[in-house]
N, C-alpha and C positions, 0 to 999 in steps of 0.2 A: 836459235837456229832451228829451222824447219827440218823435220825428219822426213827422209825420202820414203815413199811408198815402195817396199819390198814385195809386194804381192806379186805372185807368178800368175800370170794368165795364161791358160792352156794354149790359146791360139797364137801366143807370142813365142811359145817354146819351139825350138828345132829339135826335131827328132832324129837322131843319128843311128846308124845300124853299124854293127860289125860282123863280118862273115867270119864264121868260127868253123874249124874242121868238126866232122862228126865225133871224133876222139876227144877233142877239147870240150865240146857241148856236153857229151856224156859224163866227162869228169867232173865238170861243174855242177851239172844237174844232180849227179850222185851225191856230191857234198852237200848240196842244198836238202836233198831228200833226207839225209841223215840229220841235218840241224832241224828241219821240219819235225821229224821224230822225236828229237830231244824236246822241243817246244810242246809238242803234243803230251809227252811224258810229264813235263812240269804242270801243265794243266790239270792232268789227272791226279798229280801229287796234291795240288791245291783243293781240288774236288774231294779228295779222300781224307783231307783235314791232316796232312803229313806235317811233321816237324819243320819248323821254320828254316833251322840249319841245313837240313836234308835238301829242302827245296833251293835255298840259295847256293848250295854245292852244284846243284845241277844247273842253275842259272849262270853260275861262273863258268862250266863247262861249255854251255851252250855259247856264251859270249866269246870263249876261246875259239869254238869252232867258226864263229862268224869273223872273228879276227883272222884265222887262218885263210878262210875263203877270200877274204878282202885283200890279204897280202899275195895270195896265188893270182888273183884277177889283176891286182896293180902290176905285179911282175909281167904278167903276159901282156898287159896294156902297154907298158913302157917298152917291152921287146919288139912290139909289132906297130901299134898305132903311133905311138910318140916318136919312135924311130923314124917311120915312114914319114911323118909331118915334117920332122927336123930335116930330113935328107931332102924333102922337096921345098924346103924354105919356109915353112909355116912355124917360125920360132915362137909364136904366141901360144902354142901347145904347151911350152914350158911354164908358162903362168897358169895355165889350166892345171898342169899336174901339181905345181907347188900349192895351189889352192886345195886341190883334192887331198894332198898329203896333210895339209893343216887340218881339214875337216876330220880325216880318218884319226888323227893324233889327239883329238879332243877328249 
């Protein structure tokens, strides 16, 4: 059986946009800034030759922060984009969200 080419070609990608309130954008960016700081801290720990367990503890915290960010963004997505699409009859959005949740739960 031939394997399908799953290469993503940029010219084939549809770029979609989401209008966010200034407050929502600020909240999301602040969370990302904190995560970015955690990642920089982990890099510093590696550069300083810190103990593996200490680094892994910080990696776990950064992963938890990213998971929290994802949960927040997913909830906002479902309450706005998904709700609007379903109300306008675009039920294929449910398939998109189900695929997204599968990827997030890997």
